[in-house]
C-alpha positions as semicolon CSV with decimal commas, in nm:
position;residue;x (nm);y (nm);z (nm)
1;X;-1,709;-0,575;3,132
2;X;-2,085;-0,524;3,111
3;X;-2,317;-0,609;3,403
4;X;-2,664;-0,713;3,282
5;X;-2,968;-0,777;3,500
6;X;-3,240;-0,805;3,231
7;X;-3,319;-1,116;3,028
8;X;-3,396;-0,910;2,721
9;X;-3,074;-0,711;2,745
10;X;-2,872;-1,030;2,794
11;X;-3,032;-1,192;2,490
12;X;-2,962;-0,886;2,276
13;X;-2,602;-0,858;2,396
14;X;-2,523;-1,215;2,294
15;X;-2,708;-1,177;1,966
16;X;-2,502;-0,866;1,895
17;X;-2,179;-1,051;1,970
18;X;-2,271;-1,326;1,723
19;X;-2,376;-1,069;1,464
20;X;-2,032;-0,910;1,491
21;X;-1,875;-1,245;1,402
22;X;-1,768;-1,354;1,751
23;X;-1,814;-1,708;1,878
24;X;-2,001;-1,698;2,210
25;X;-1,914;-1,884;2,529
26;X;-2,157;-1,904;2,819
27;X;-2,064;-2,008;3,174
28;X;-2,365;-2,058;3,405
29;X;-2,282;-2,023;3,777
30;X;-2,448;-1,959;4,112
31;X;-2,177;-1,716;4,215
32;X;-1,940;-1,755;4,513
33;X;-1,682;-1,797;4,240
34;X;-1,368;-2,002;4,301
35;X;-1,083;-2,160;4,105
36;X;-1,317;-2,416;3,953
37;X;-1,530;-2,143;3,800
38;X;-1,221;-1,954;3,692
39;X;-1,100;-2,262;3,505
40;X;-1,429;-2,263;3,311
41;X;-1,389;-1,894;3,226
42;X;-1,032;-1,950;3,111
43;X;-1,140;-2,236;2,887
44;X;-1,421;-2,021;2,748
45;X;-1,184;-1,729;2,691
46;X;-0,939;-1,958;2,513
47;X;-1,203;-2,103;2,284
48;X;-1,433;-1,810;2,204
49;X;-1,432;-1,444;2,114
50;X;-1,706;-1,338;2,355
51;X;-1,751;-1,476;2,707
52;X;-2,066;-1,432;2,916
53;X;-2,109;-1,557;3,272
54;X;-2,439;-1,587;3,455
55;X;-2,465;-1,552;3,834
56;X;-2,796;-1,672;3,971
57;X;-2,871;-1,862;4,291
58;X;-3,166;-2,068;4,173
59;X;-3,417;-2,130;4,452
60;X;-3,591;-2,401;4,250
61;X;-3,301;-2,643;4,293
62;X;-3,280;-2,616;4,672
63;X;-3,496;-2,858;4,866
64;X;-3,393;-2,706;5,200
65;X;-3,475;-2,340;5,268
66;X;-3,193;-2,319;5,523
67;X;-2,943;-2,442;5,264
68;X;-3,065;-2,176;5,021
69;X;-3,038;-1,905;5,286
70;X;-2,686;-2,015;5,380
71;X;-2,556;-2,023;5,024
72;X;-2,274;-1,764;4,999
73;X;-2,342;-1,450;4,797
74;X;-2,095;-1,169;4,718
75;X;-2,170;-1,012;4,382
76;X;-1,896;-0,748;4,403
77;X;-1,630;-1,013;4,465
78;X;-1,772;-1,229;4,187
79;X;-1,765;-0,938;3,941
80;X;-1,400;-0,876;4,026
81;X;-1,320;-1,243;3,955
82;X;-1,500;-1,226;3,621
83;X;-1,323;-0,905;3,520
84;X;-0,984;-1,055;3,605
85;X;-1,068;-1,360;3,392
86;X;-1,144;-1,144;3,089
87;X;-1,520;-1,195;3,085
88;X;-1,711;-0,967;2,850
89;X;-2,051;-0,968;3,021
90;X;-2,205;-1,089;3,347
91;X;-2,576;-1,168;3,358
92;X;-2,685;-1,140;3,723
93;X;-3,066;-1,136;3,730
94;X;-3,284;-1,121;4,039
95;X;-3,517;-1,404;4,133
96;X;-3,807;-1,183;4,022
97;X;-3,645;-1,137;3,682
98;X;-3,613;-1,511;3,625
99;X;-3,944;-1,605;3,792
100;X;-4,169;-1,302;3,726
101;X;-4,480;-1,478;3,861
102;X;-4,296;-1,619;4,161
103;X;-4,285;-1,967;4,006
104;X;-4,329;-2,131;3,668
105;X;-4,624;-2,330;3,534
106;X;-4,380;-2,515;3,307
107;X;-4,089;-2,727;3,424
108;X;-3,825;-2,932;3,244
109;X;-3,827;-3,277;3,402
110;X;-3,521;-3,489;3,319
111;X;-3,552;-3,863;3,284
112;X;-3,353;-4,165;3,397
113;X;-3,025;-3,977;3,442
114;X;-3,189;-3,779;3,723
115;X;-3,345;-4,076;3,901
116;X;-3,026;-4,211;4,061
117;X;-2,753;-4,084;4,296
118;X;-2,828;-3,717;4,373
119;X;-3,175;-3,758;4,228
120;X;-3,261;-4,011;4,498
121;X;-3,114;-3,802;4,778
122;X;-3,248;-3,466;4,660
123;X;-3,596;-3,511;4,507
124;X;-3,685;-3,233;4,266
125;X;-3,331;-3,095;4,256
126;X;-3,262;-3,182;3,894
127;X;-3,600;-3,054;3,777
128;X;-3,497;-2,718;3,922
129;X;-3,155;-2,746;3,756
130;X;-3,291;-2,854;3,418
131;X;-3,555;-2,581;3,415
132;X;-3,320;-2,294;3,498
133;X;-3,049;-2,424;3,264
134;X;-3,303;-2,440;2,982
135;X;-3,410;-2,082;3,055
136;X;-3,049;-1,960;3,065
137;X;-2,948;-2,142;2,747
138;X;-3,258;-2,011;2,572
139;X;-3,151;-1,658;2,665
140;X;-2,791;-1,724;2,561
141;X;-2,879;-1,866;2,219
142;X;-2,621;-2,036;1,998
143;X;-2,309;-2,083;2,209
144;X;-2,063;-2,315;2,376
145;X;-2,173;-2,368;2,738
146;X;-1,912;-2,464;2,998
147;X;-1,980;-2,688;3,298
148;X;-1,745;-2,855;3,547
149;X;-1,707;-3,232;3,577
150;X;-1,722;-3,200;3,956
151;X;-2,101;-3,207;3,913
152;X;-2,081;-3,507;3,682
153;X;-2,448;-3,606;3,702
154;X;-2,556;-3,249;3,632
155;X;-2,322;-3,236;3,332
156;X;-2,471;-3,558;3,194
157;X;-2,825;-3,425;3,240
158;X;-2,744;-3,093;3,072
159;X;-2,586;-3,271;2,776
160;X;-2,894;-3,487;2,735
161;X;-3,123;-3,186;2,779
162;X;-2,947;-2,990;2,504
163;X;-2,966;-3,291;2,273
164;X;-3,327;-3,381;2,344
165;X;-3,459;-3,025;2,317
166;X;-3,249;-2,937;2,010
167;X;-3,089;-2,641;2,182
168;X;-2,823;-2,471;1,964
169;X;-2,561;-2,530;2,232
170;X;-2,239;-2,727;2,249
171;X;-2,200;-2,843;2,610
172;X;-1,835;-2,847;2,715
173;X;-1,724;-3,039;3,025
174;X;-1,411;-2,919;3,205
175;X;-1,192;-3,112;3,452
176;X;-1,244;-3,087;3,825
177;X;-1,019;-2,838;4,002
178;X;-0,885;-2,961;4,335
179;X;-0,723;-2,833;4,651
180;X;-0,372;-2,963;4,738
181;X;-0,521;-3,252;4,940
182;X;-0,751;-3,345;4,652
183;X;-1,077;-3,195;4,780
184;X;-1,279;-3,067;4,486
185;X;-1,318;-2,690;4,493
186;X;-1,672;-2,591;4,582
187;X;-1,854;-2,284;4,704
188;X;-1,971;-2,497;4,996
189;X;-1,617;-2,558;5,122
190;X;-1,616;-2,211;5,279
191;X;-1,877;-2,331;5,530
192;X;-1,647;-2,602;5,668
193;X;-1,473;-2,548;6,002
194;X;-1,103;-2,647;6,034
195;X;-1,174;-2,999;6,160
196;X;-1,448;-3,050;5,903
197;X;-1,224;-2,923;5,625
198;X;-0,959;-3,178;5,720
199;X;-1,220;-3,454;5,734
200;X;-1,358;-3,360;5,391
201;X;-1,042;-3,494;5,231
202;X;-1,189;-3,840;5,289
203;X;-1,403;-3,802;4,977
204;X;-1,100;-3,781;4,752
205;X;-0,920;-4,052;4,948
206;X;-1,221;-4,278;4,893
207;X;-1,224;-4,211;4,519
208;X;-0,848;-4,268;4,504
209;X;-0,884;-4,601;4,682
210;X;-1,159;-4,706;4,442
211;X;-0,951;-4,606;4,140
212;X;-0,653;-4,799;4,272
213;X;-0,870;-5,107;4,320
214;X;-0,996;-5,090;3,961
215;X;-0,647;-5,025;3,824
216;X;-0,519;-5,315;4,036
217;X;-0,756;-5,564;3,878
218;X;-1,075;-5,554;4,087
219;X;-1,371;-5,609;3,856
220;X;-1,663;-5,622;4,100
221;X;-1,853;-5,295;4,119
222;X;-1,990;-5,391;4,461
223;X;-1,640;-5,455;4,595
224;X;-1,509;-5,121;4,466
225;X;-1,810;-4,945;4,620
226;X;-1,732;-5,114;4,951
227;X;-1,368;-5,002;4,932
228;X;-1,478;-4,642;4,894
229;X;-1,745;-4,672;5,164
230;X;-1,488;-4,807;5,409
231;X;-1,266;-4,502;5,359
232;X;-1,559;-4,267;5,423
233;X;-1,670;-4,467;5,728
234;X;-1,322;-4,437;5,880
235;X;-1,363;-4,058;5,912
236;X;-1,591;-3,981;6,212
237;X;-1,695;-3,637;6,087
238;X;-1,810;-3,772;5,750
239;X;-2,162;-3,911;5,711
240;X;-2,166;-4,103;5,384
241;X;-2,468;-4,100;5,155
242;X;-2,341;-4,314;4,869
243;X;-2,027;-4,455;4,713
244;X;-2,116;-4,570;4,365
245;X;-1,959;-4,728;4,059
246;X;-2,157;-4,612;3,757
247;X;-2,163;-4,630;3,380
248;X;-2,041;-4,288;3,260
249;X;-2,314;-4,265;2,995
250;X;-2,621;-4,394;3,183
251;X;-2,514;-4,345;3,549
252;X;-2,655;-4,690;3,623
253;X;-2,468;-4,909;3,869
254;X;-2,198;-5,128;3,714
255;X;-2,187;-5,490;3,830
256;X;-1,886;-5,614;3,633
257;X;-1,620;-5,359;3,541
258;X;-1,504;-5,422;3,184
259;X;-1,454;-5,062;3,065
260;X;-1,407;-4,716;3,212
261;X;-1,645;-4,638;3,495
262;X;-1,724;-4,326;3,696
263;X;-1,677;-4,344;4,072
264;X;-1,909;-4,109;4,263
265;X;-1,937;-4,027;4,632
266;X;-2,158;-3,800;4,841
267;X;-2,139;-3,727;5,212
268;X;-2,236;-3,479;5,479
269;X;-1,950;-3,305;5,656
270;X;-2,077;-3,081;5,934
271;X;-2,346;-2,855;5,784
272;X;-2,237;-2,921;5,425
273;X;-2,323;-3,185;5,168
274;X;-2,027;-3,257;4,940
275;X;-2,009;-3,460;4,619
276;X;-1,717;-3,570;4,406
277;X;-1,635;-3,816;4,131
278;X;-1,348;-3,966;3,936
279;X;-1,298;-4,176;3,625
280;X;-1,147;-4,522;3,675
281;X;-1,040;-4,769;3,412
282;X;-0,934;-5,136;3,419
283;X;-0,680;-5,042;3,151
284;X;-0,497;-4,809;3,392
285;X;-0,146;-4,891;3,504
286;X;0,097;-4,724;3,742
287;X;-0,034;-4,425;3,939
288;X;-0,413;-4,420;3,961
289;X;-0,589;-4,138;3,776
290;X;-0,694;-3,994;4,112
291;X;-0,339;-3,897;4,197
292;X;-0,289;-3,732;3,860
293;X;-0,576;-3,491;3,929
294;X;-0,470;-3,387;4,279
295;X;-0,371;-3,024;4,309
296;X;-0,502;-2,932;3,965
């Protein structure tokens, strides 16, 4: 496995792989790799002949300097995970390599998809995400790029970005990987104390309750949102931000549920902000989709 720290070397390595006839997969990450990232690498390895992973903690998408400073970093451990997953190359640039002048005069500013949910709670976050993703995909060139559905709003924005800017990239969304109690795997989970970790399961319980309500015949988006909010409110260590019922394509709030919707929640648990989401459909019957994803 090759470790690359230069943009030019990374670009040439992926160009060389394509020139040799290999299909290229690219998995952008911020490191602190876990089972969710590994699932992306496995999907990439299954689909493509050459797999590259980027590891870059992007300061432009952090609104809180303390959050950026606390973000876990362990490059040696991450490289071992990538090697075990069969990755061909890891691109791990420094901040100076990606932002040679300290900052950029140009930014990629996403539109309506970034103006709701996380966009309201974290102003500027998705501009930082869209800008660094555009830079990384420009370096990667023609490829399949793998992102997790856990960050559903980010995935939607990246798909729109690639389409609007005519990037030669197929954006591939992969299912959320969960702990046995349903909590979505996240690099931030490591910062939870034992009591906070137990409380964090409320996010998945809230989504499950919302999915059951939709599957059981509830058609009011406001009522389903309230069902989820009540589950979050019942956990004292959880400070809810939102519990939303959204159109999967536009992320706008759904008033009357007539087709599949995306349930999304965000909450603070101790020092950590957690997000999660789940599809829910009025056509569902039997066990709600939430239960089918638990333990994945």
